[in-house]
C-alpha positions in Angstrom: -57.7 18.3 -17.5 -55.9 15.4 -19.2 -53.5 12.9 -17.6 -50.6 14.6 -19.2 -51.6 18.1 -17.9 -52.1 16.5 -14.4 -48.6 15.0 -14.5 -47.0 18.2 -15.8 -48.6 20.1 -13.0 -47.6 17.6 -10.4 -44.0 17.0 -11.5 -43.1 20.0 -13.7 -42.5 20.3 -17.4 -39.7 19.0 -19.5 -36.3 20.1 -18.5 -34.4 22.4 -20.7 -31.6 21.3 -23.0 -29.1 23.3 -20.9 -29.9 21.2 -17.8 -29.4 18.0 -19.7 -26.0 19.2 -21.1 -24.8 20.2 -17.6 -25.9 16.8 -16.2 -24.1 15.0 -19.1 -20.9 17.0 -18.6 -21.0 16.3 -14.9 -21.4 12.6 -15.4 -18.6 12.5 -18.0 -16.3 14.4 -15.6 -17.0 11.9 -12.8 -16.3 8.9 -15.1 -13.1 10.5 -16.4 -12.0 11.2 -12.8 -12.7 7.6 -11.7 -10.8 6.2 -14.7 -7.8 8.5 -14.0 -7.8 7.4 -10.3 -8.0 3.7 -11.3 -5.0 4.0 -13.7 -3.0 5.8 -11.0 -3.7 3.1 -8.4 -2.9 0.3 -10.8 0.3 2.0 -12.0 1.4 2.8 -8.5 0.7 -0.7 -7.2 2.6 -2.6 -9.9 5.6 -0.3 -10.2 7.6 -2.0 -7.4 11.4 -1.6 -7.2 11.9 -3.5 -3.9 9.7 -5.5 -1.6 10.3 -7.7 1.5 8.4 -9.9 3.9 9.2 -11.8 7.1 9.6 -15.5 6.3 10.5 -16.8 9.8 11.6 -15.5 13.1 13.1 -17.0 16.3 12.8 -15.4 19.7 16.2 -16.4 21.2 16.0 -14.5 24.5 14.3 -11.6 26.2 16.6 -9.2 24.4 17.3 -10.9 21.0 15.1 -12.0 18.2 16.3 -13.2 14.8 14.2 -12.8 11.7 14.6 -14.1 8.2 13.5 -11.6 5.6 12.8 -12.4 2.0 13.7 -9.5 -0.3 13.0 -9.1 -4.0 14.5 -6.2 -5.9 13.9 -5.0 -9.4 17.6 -5.5 -10.4 20.9 -6.2 -8.7 21.7 -2.5 -8.8 18.5 -1.5 -6.9 19.4 -0.3 -3.4 16.7 -1.3 -0.9 16.1 -0.5 2.7 13.9 -2.8 4.8 12.6 -2.1 8.3 11.8 -5.0 10.6 10.0 -4.6 13.9 9.7 -6.9 16.9 6.5 -6.7 18.9 5.7 -7.7 22.4 2.6 -9.6 23.6 0.8 -6.3 24.2 1.5 -5.2 20.6 4.1 -2.6 21.4 7.3 -2.3 19.4 10.2 -3.6 21.5 12.8 -3.5 18.8 13.3 -2.2 15.3 16.1 -2.5 12.7 16.4 -1.0 9.2 18.5 -3.2 7.0 20.2 -2.0 3.8 20.1 -4.5 0.9 22.5 -3.1 -1.7 24.2 -6.1 -3.3 23.5 -9.8 -4.0 21.0 -11.5 -6.2 17.6 -10.0 -7.1 15.8 -12.5 -4.9 17.6 -13.1 -1.6 17.1 -14.1 2.1 18.5 -11.8 4.7 18.9 -12.8 8.4 18.3 -9.8 10.7 19.2 -9.6 14.4 16.8 -7.4 16.4 17.9 -6.2 19.8 14.8 -5.9 22.0 14.1 -4.0 25.2 11.9 -6.9 26.5 10.7 -10.2 25.1 9.2 -10.2 21.6 6.4 -12.4 20.6 6.2 -11.7 16.9 8.1 -9.9 14.1 6.6 -7.8 11.3 7.7 -5.6 8.5 6.2 -2.7 6.6 8.3 -3.8 3.6 11.1 -2.3 1.7 11.8 1.1 0.2 14.3 2.3 -2.5 15.3 5.7 -3.8 12.6 5.6 -6.5 10.0 4.0 -4.2 9.5 6.0 -1.0 6.5 3.9 0.2 7.3 0.5 1.7 6.1 -2.6 -0.1 5.6 -6.2 1.1 
């Protein structure tokens, strides 16, 4: 027995052309799917109509916190809605306000009063939404 016969017996013969074609089509499908997903993620991430973030906040009492929200809209006609939450020291939400931003400049600062059920220690936002952008962006 030759070395080639020994290897063929141990590992099997050459695979048929059909198996190679199926494997190639499977790999091509996976690559096309990954490329489609990447384009979708990049398009979705950079297509932002409105976004907002908490710039500062001031805990004024056990039942009032004032936050300064920086909002950026695509244009002055874009209607945005921004939700701001006040959190307590245990991480629970103690107050929440949704603020409409319908007029003013494209980039603006909005002061938000948040009534709280007990003392807040921090303020956070999920960002802003708009009619063409249902997912909040910061």
